[in-house]
N, CA, C and O atoms as a GROMACS GRO file, in nm:
protein
  360
    1GLU      N    1  16.080  11.455  15.905
    1GLU     CA    2  16.010  11.487  16.054
    1GLU      C    3  15.929  11.632  15.962
    1GLU      O    4  15.985  11.714  15.890
    2LEU      N    5  15.753  11.619  16.007
    2LEU     CA    6  15.684  11.701  15.907
    2LEU      C    7  15.695  11.828  15.976
    2LEU      O    8  15.680  11.821  16.098
    3HIS      N    9  15.717  11.942  15.926
    3HIS     CA   10  15.735  12.065  16.008
    3HIS      C   11  15.616  12.165  15.952
    3HIS      O   12  15.629  12.240  15.855
    4LEU      N   13  15.513  12.152  16.024
    4LEU     CA   14  15.344  12.230  16.004
    4LEU      C   15  15.384  12.398  16.049
    4LEU      O   16  15.357  12.501  15.988
    5PHE      N   17  15.459  12.379  16.176
    5PHE     CA   18  15.440  12.518  16.241
    5PHE      C   19  15.607  12.522  16.227
    5PHE      O   20  15.683  12.426  16.217
    6SER      N   21  15.643  12.680  16.230
    6SER     CA   22  15.756  12.745  16.238
    6SER      C   23  15.793  12.798  16.344
    6SER      O   24  15.699  12.839  16.412
    7ASP      N   25  15.872  12.810  16.377
    7ASP     CA   26  15.978  12.877  16.519
    7ASP      C   27  15.924  13.027  16.522
    7ASP      O   28  15.883  13.054  16.634
    8ASN      N   29  15.912  13.131  16.433
    8ASN     CA   30  15.891  13.240  16.361
    8ASN      C   31  15.718  13.285  16.349
    8ASN      O   32  15.689  13.402  16.326
    9GLU      N   33  15.639  13.209  16.362
    9GLU     CA   34  15.526  13.246  16.332
    9GLU      C   35  15.482  13.282  16.458
    9GLU      O   36  15.562  13.257  16.548
   10GLU      N   37  15.348  13.347  16.498
   10GLU     CA   38  15.285  13.298  16.611
   10GLU      C   39  15.138  13.270  16.566
   10GLU      O   40  15.086  13.271  16.455
   11ILE      N   41  15.080  13.242  16.713
   11ILE     CA   42  14.942  13.145  16.726
   11ILE      C   43  14.835  13.203  16.646
   11ILE      O   44  14.760  13.118  16.597
   12ASN      N   45  14.803  13.336  16.618
   12ASN     CA   46  14.744  13.371  16.510
   12ASN      C   47  14.705  13.378  16.354
   12ASN      O   48  14.604  13.404  16.289
   13GLU      N   49  14.877  13.329  16.321
   13GLU     CA   50  14.905  13.310  16.196
   13GLU      C   51  14.877  13.128  16.158
   13GLU      O   52  14.892  13.082  16.045
   14VAL      N   53  14.845  13.066  16.250
   14VAL     CA   54  14.828  12.949  16.227
   14VAL      C   55  14.680  12.934  16.150
   14VAL      O   56  14.587  12.996  16.202
   15ALA      N   57  14.656  12.866  16.045
   15ALA     CA   58  14.581  12.831  15.993
   15ALA      C   59  14.444  12.783  16.062
   15ALA      O   60  14.467  12.737  16.174
   16SER      N   61  14.355  12.781  16.039
   16SER     CA   62  14.251  12.697  16.166
   16SER      C   63  14.253  12.551  16.156
   16SER      O   64  14.277  12.483  16.255
   17ASN      N   65  14.220  12.476  15.989
   17ASN     CA   66  14.247  12.404  15.978
   17ASN      C   67  14.403  12.288  16.004
   17ASN      O   68  14.424  12.170  15.976
   18GLU      N   69  14.469  12.373  16.056
   18GLU     CA   70  14.584  12.313  16.094
   18GLU      C   71  14.614  12.291  16.266
   18GLU      O   72  14.683  12.213  16.331
   19LEU      N   73  14.545  12.375  16.290
   19LEU     CA   74  14.510  12.395  16.463
   19LEU      C   75  14.525  12.251  16.555
   19LEU      O   76  14.569  12.228  16.667
   20ARG      N   77  14.455  12.152  16.428
   20ARG     CA   78  14.475  12.012  16.525
   20ARG      C   79  14.581  11.917  16.517
   20ARG      O   80  14.588  11.802  16.560
   21TYR      N   81  14.674  11.997  16.444
   21TYR     CA   82  14.790  11.921  16.452
   21TYR      C   83  14.861  11.934  16.505
   21TYR      O   84  14.952  11.851  16.508
   22PHE      N   85  14.862  12.070  16.596
   22PHE     CA   86  14.894  12.125  16.725
   22PHE      C   87  14.918  11.997  16.852
   22PHE      O   88  15.028  11.986  16.905
   23ILE      N   89  14.833  11.929  16.882
   23ILE     CA   90  14.846  11.844  16.979
   23ILE      C   91  14.896  11.760  16.943
   23ILE      O   92  14.921  11.695  17.044
   24LEU      N   93  14.948  11.689  16.827
   24LEU     CA   94  15.063  11.567  16.739
   24LEU      C   95  15.107  11.542  16.896
   24LEU      O   96  15.036  11.489  16.982
   25TYR      N   97  15.223  11.585  16.911
   25TYR     CA   98  15.312  11.538  16.996
   25TYR      C   99  15.289  11.533  17.134
   25TYR      O  100  15.367  11.487  17.218
   26ALA      N  101  15.165  11.589  17.157
   26ALA     CA  102  15.124  11.550  17.380
   26ALA      C  103  15.038  11.457  17.294
   26ALA      O  104  14.962  11.451  17.390
   27LEU      N  105  14.966  11.361  17.182
   27LEU     CA  106  14.906  11.262  17.156
   27LEU      C  107  15.006  11.146  17.138
   27LEU      O  108  14.980  11.027  17.154
   28ILE      N  109  15.081  11.179  17.116
   28ILE     CA  110  15.180  11.076  17.073
   28ILE      C  111  15.265  11.037  17.240
   28ILE      O  112  15.300  10.934  17.297
   29GLY      N  113  15.269  11.138  17.258
   29GLY     CA  114  15.333  11.126  17.380
   29GLY      C  115  15.285  11.089  17.486
   29GLY      O  116  15.368  11.058  17.572
   30TRP      N  117  15.112  11.077  17.529
   30TRP     CA  118  15.004  11.001  17.641
   30TRP      C  119  15.013  10.838  17.579
   30TRP      O  120  15.034  10.738  17.647
   31LEU      N  121  14.990  10.844  17.428
   31LEU     CA  122  14.985  10.690  17.407
   31LEU      C  123  15.115  10.596  17.416
   31LEU      O  124  15.114  10.473  17.407
   32TYR      N  125  15.193  10.655  17.431
   32TYR     CA  126  15.372  10.606  17.461
   32TYR      C  127  15.340  10.566  17.608
   32TYR      O  128  15.369  10.455  17.654
   33GLU      N  129  15.270  10.678  17.688
   33GLU     CA  130  15.231  10.669  17.829
   33GLU      C  131  15.168  10.568  17.889
   33GLU      O  132  15.187  10.506  17.994
   34TYR      N  133  15.082  10.561  17.794
   34TYR     CA  134  14.922  10.431  17.841
   34TYR      C  135  14.966  10.300  17.750
   34TYR      O  136  14.902  10.195  17.764
   35ARG      N  137  15.068  10.308  17.664
   35ARG     CA  138  15.128  10.150  17.596
   35ARG      C  139  15.159  10.069  17.701
   35ARG      O  140  15.213  10.083  17.810
   36SER      N  141  15.092   9.949  17.616
   36SER     CA  142  15.150   9.851  17.748
   36SER      C  143  15.228   9.774  17.689
   36SER      O  144  15.202   9.745  17.572
   37SER      N  145  15.351   9.717  17.753
   37SER     CA  146  15.449   9.718  17.732
   37SER      C  147  15.523   9.639  17.814
   37SER      O  148  15.479   9.675  17.923
   38ASN      N  149  15.648   9.513  17.848
   38ASN     CA  150  15.670   9.456  17.923
   38ASN      C  151  15.746   9.550  18.002
   38ASN      O  152  15.755   9.672  17.987
   39ARG      N  153  15.806   9.466  18.101
   39ARG     CA  154  15.877   9.528  18.189
   39ARG      C  155  16.008   9.596  18.134
   39ARG      O  156  16.040   9.709  18.170
   40GLU      N  157  16.079   9.524  18.047
   40GLU     CA  158  16.206   9.590  17.998
   40GLU      C  159  16.177   9.710  17.925
   40GLU      O  160  16.253   9.806  17.935
   41GLN      N  161  16.056   9.714  17.840
   41GLN     CA  162  16.029   9.787  17.722
   41GLN      C  163  15.970   9.904  17.807
   41GLN      O  164  15.972  10.008  17.742
   42ARG      N  165  15.920   9.918  17.929
   42ARG     CA  166  15.833  10.017  18.001
   42ARG      C  167  15.930  10.115  17.992
   42ARG      O  168  15.924  10.217  17.923
   43LEU      N  169  16.041  10.073  18.079
   43LEU     CA  170  16.148  10.261  18.089
   43LEU      C  171  16.151  10.322  17.986
   43LEU      O  172  16.123  10.442  17.989
   44ASP      N  173  16.199  10.240  17.823
   44ASP     CA  174  16.193  10.317  17.739
   44ASP      C  175  16.045  10.415  17.722
   44ASP      O  176  16.035  10.537  17.736
   45ASP      N  177  15.936  10.314  17.688
   45ASP     CA  178  15.806  10.368  17.684
   45ASP      C  179  15.805  10.528  17.734
   45ASP      O  180  15.788  10.634  17.674
   46ILE      N  181  15.831  10.494  17.877
   46ILE     CA  182  15.838  10.649  17.930
   46ILE      C  183  15.894  10.782  17.910
   46ILE      O  184  15.853  10.898  17.916
   47HIS      N  185  16.040  10.699  17.877
   47HIS     CA  186  16.123  10.821  17.847
   47HIS      C  187  16.092  10.885  17.723
   47HIS      O  188  16.102  11.008  17.715
   48LEU      N  189  16.053  10.808  17.615
   48LEU     CA  190  15.972  10.849  17.466
   48LEU      C  191  15.858  10.938  17.487
   48LEU      O  192  15.839  11.027  17.405
   49SER      N  193  15.747  10.920  17.631
   49SER     CA  194  15.625  10.956  17.694
   49SER      C  195  15.680  11.087  17.639
   49SER      O  196  15.652  11.148  17.536
   50ILE      N  197  15.790  11.118  17.764
   50ILE     CA  198  15.811  11.257  17.821
   50ILE      C  199  15.887  11.358  17.732
   50ILE      O  200  15.886  11.481  17.748
   51SER      N  201  15.970  11.270  17.607
   51SER     CA  202  16.032  11.357  17.493
   51SER      C  203  15.902  11.416  17.389
   51SER      O  204  15.887  11.526  17.335
   52TYR      N  205  15.850  11.340  17.389
   52TYR     CA  206  15.718  11.359  17.340
   52TYR      C  207  15.660  11.468  17.385
   52TYR      O  208  15.650  11.572  17.320
   53LEU      N  209  15.605  11.445  17.536
   53LEU     CA  210  15.529  11.582  17.534
   53LEU      C  211  15.632  11.706  17.612
   53LEU      O  212  15.588  11.799  17.680
   54ILE      N  213  15.746  11.685  17.589
   54ILE     CA  214  15.834  11.807  17.601
   54ILE      C  215  15.869  11.916  17.480
   54ILE      O  216  15.895  12.036  17.474
   55LYS      N  217  15.851  11.771  17.362
   55LYS     CA  218  15.771  11.875  17.235
   55LYS      C  219  15.728  11.956  17.176
   55LYS      O  220  15.765  12.039  17.093
   56TYR      N  221  15.598  11.911  17.251
   56TYR     CA  222  15.477  11.944  17.267
   56TYR      C  223  15.500  12.080  17.333
   56TYR      O  224  15.486  12.184  17.268
   57LEU      N  225  15.548  12.083  17.504
   57LEU     CA  226  15.535  12.207  17.576
   57LEU      C  227  15.644  12.322  17.491
   57LEU      O  228  15.631  12.443  17.511
   58GLN      N  229  15.744  12.270  17.402
   58GLN     CA  230  15.856  12.363  17.400
   58GLN      C  231  15.762  12.467  17.231
   58GLN      O  232  15.784  12.584  17.200
   59LEU      N  233  15.662  12.366  17.155
   59LEU     CA  234  15.594  12.427  17.072
   59LEU      C  235  15.524  12.524  17.089
   59LEU      O  236  15.499  12.622  17.019
   60CYS      N  237  15.478  12.473  17.241
   60CYS     CA  238  15.351  12.542  17.274
   60CYS      C  239  15.425  12.701  17.346
   60CYS      O  240  15.361  12.806  17.357
   61LYS      N  241  15.569  12.681  17.385
   61LYS     CA  242  15.675  12.780  17.459
   61LYS      C  243  15.685  12.902  17.308
   61LYS      O  244  15.668  13.024  17.311
   62ASN      N  245  15.724  12.801  17.172
   62ASN     CA  246  15.743  12.897  17.009
   62ASN      C  247  15.639  12.970  17.022
   62ASN      O  248  15.668  13.089  17.030
   63TYR      N  249  15.535  12.948  17.026
   63TYR     CA  250  15.406  13.039  17.071
   63TYR      C  251  15.373  13.134  17.141
   63TYR      O  252  15.320  13.239  17.104
   64GLY      N  253  15.413  13.092  17.275
   64GLY     CA  254  15.380  13.179  17.309
   64GLY      C  255  15.279  13.157  17.431
   64GLY      O  256  15.247  13.241  17.515
   65LEU      N  257  15.229  13.007  17.419
   65LEU     CA  258  15.113  12.966  17.518
   65LEU      C  259  15.122  12.923  17.667
   65LEU      O  260  15.040  12.893  17.754
   66VAL      N  261  15.276  12.935  17.657
   66VAL     CA  262  15.363  12.869  17.818
   66VAL      C  263  15.508  12.939  17.849
   66VAL      O  264  15.604  12.955  17.773
   67LYS      N  265  15.499  12.962  17.934
   67LYS     CA  266  15.643  13.029  17.952
   67LYS      C  267  15.765  12.944  17.983
   67LYS      O  268  15.873  12.963  17.927
   68GLN      N  269  15.744  12.851  18.072
   68GLN     CA  270  15.879  12.781  18.072
   68GLN      C  271  15.829  12.626  18.039
   68GLN      O  272  15.715  12.581  18.049
   69VAL      N  273  15.961  12.552  17.992
   69VAL     CA  274  15.945  12.423  17.926
   69VAL      C  275  16.025  12.344  18.014
   69VAL      O  276  16.128  12.409  18.031
   70PRO      N  277  16.032  12.217  18.090
   70PRO     CA  278  16.088  12.171  18.166
   70PRO      C  279  16.233  12.119  18.091
   70PRO      O  280  16.230  12.158  17.975
   71ILE      N  281  16.349  12.049  18.118
   71ILE     CA  282  16.436  12.051  18.062
   71ILE      C  283  16.476  11.896  18.066
   71ILE      O  284  16.516  11.842  18.168
   72GLU      N  285  16.456  11.815  17.916
   72GLU     CA  286  16.430  11.709  17.949
   72GLU      C  287  16.644  11.614  18.002
   72GLU      O  288  16.740  11.639  17.930
   73ASN      N  289  16.652  11.558  18.077
   73ASN     CA  290  16.774  11.550  18.100
   73ASN      C  291  16.829  11.455  18.014
   73ASN      O  292  16.760  11.365  17.965
   74ASP      N  293  16.957  11.472  17.989
   74ASP     CA  294  17.050  11.401  17.884
   74ASP      C  295  17.030  11.229  17.866
   74ASP      O  296  16.939  11.155  17.903
   75ASP      N  297  17.137  11.207  17.807
   75ASP     CA  298  17.128  11.054  17.805
   75ASP      C  299  17.166  11.012  17.894
   75ASP      O  300  17.111  10.920  17.953
   76ASP      N  301  17.292  11.078  17.936
   76ASP     CA  302  17.381  11.008  18.073
   76ASP      C  303  17.292  11.004  18.136
   76ASP      O  304  17.272  10.883  18.137
   77ASP      N  305  17.193  11.061  18.212
   77ASP     CA  306  17.110  11.121  18.337
   77ASP      C  307  16.976  10.976  18.323
   77ASP      O  308  16.931  10.915  18.420
   78LYS      N  309  16.931  10.946  18.143
   78LYS     CA  310  16.866  10.845  18.141
   78LYS      C  311  16.940  10.707  18.152
   78LYS      O  312  16.857  10.618  18.171
   79GLU      N  313  17.072  10.660  18.145
   79GLU     CA  314  17.148  10.581  18.162
   79GLU      C  315  17.121  10.554  18.338
   79GLU      O  316  17.064  10.463  18.399
   80LYS      N  317  17.163  10.627  18.365
   80LYS     CA  318  17.172  10.625  18.530
   80LYS      C  319  17.024  10.617  18.582
   80LYS      O  320  16.997  10.577  18.695
   81PHE      N  321  16.955  10.647  18.512
   81PHE     CA  322  16.787  10.595  18.591
   81PHE      C  323  16.760  10.466  18.558
   81PHE      O  324  16.701  10.393  18.638
   82ARG      N  325  16.803  10.419  18.427
   82ARG     CA  326  16.802  10.291  18.404
   82ARG      C  327  16.845  10.192  18.522
   82ARG      O  328  16.785  10.099  18.577
   83LEU      N  329  16.985  10.251  18.542
   83LEU     CA  330  17.071  10.151  18.610
   83LEU      C  331  17.024  10.117  18.743
   83LEU      O  332  17.032  10.009  18.802
   84HIS      N  333  16.955  10.274  18.797
   84HIS     CA  334  16.905  10.298  18.949
   84HIS      C  335  16.768  10.189  18.936
   84HIS      O  336  16.739  10.115  19.030
   85ALA      N  337  16.708  10.190  18.841
   85ALA     CA  338  16.509  10.142  18.830
   85ALA      C  339  16.588   9.948  18.801
   85ALA      O  340  16.532   9.841  18.826
   86THR      N  341  16.694   9.965  18.757
   86THR     CA  342  16.699   9.831  18.729
   86THR      C  343  16.771   9.740  18.894
   86THR      O  344  16.736   9.630  18.937
   87GLN      N  345  16.865   9.826  18.947
   87GLN     CA  346  16.874   9.784  19.048
   87GLN      C  347  16.746   9.749  19.163
   87GLN      O  348  16.724   9.642  19.220
   88ASP      N  349  16.674   9.877  19.174
   88ASP     CA  350  16.592   9.814  19.238
   88ASP      C  351  16.487   9.702  19.259
   88ASP      O  352  16.444   9.635  19.354
   89ARG      N  353  16.462   9.716  19.096
   89ARG     CA  354  16.424   9.583  19.088
   89ARG      C  355  16.453   9.432  19.109
   89ARG      O  356  16.372   9.343  19.086
   90GLN      N  357  16.586   9.411  19.160
   90GLN     CA  358  16.664   9.323  19.246
   90GLN      C  359  16.639   9.304  19.383
   90GLN      O  360  16.710   9.227  19.448
   0.00000   0.00000   0.00000
């Protein structure tokens, strides 16, 4: 994983030409959200989308751009959600 940004930097220390990479996690999350996939893969794509969007928000928090970041559920909760969603389809 490429680390362009540091946890101990402030936003004004980031080079202007590197700012375009700041939204990379948000863009990847958005792409997974709108990716066309089959029904079985869709839930995994949504989880990936949420994961990348939370990474983006965490990066924003590290630079003081937002104050709070939603907490991502652990894998156990994801499995419960997957089981519940599967039961709803039947």
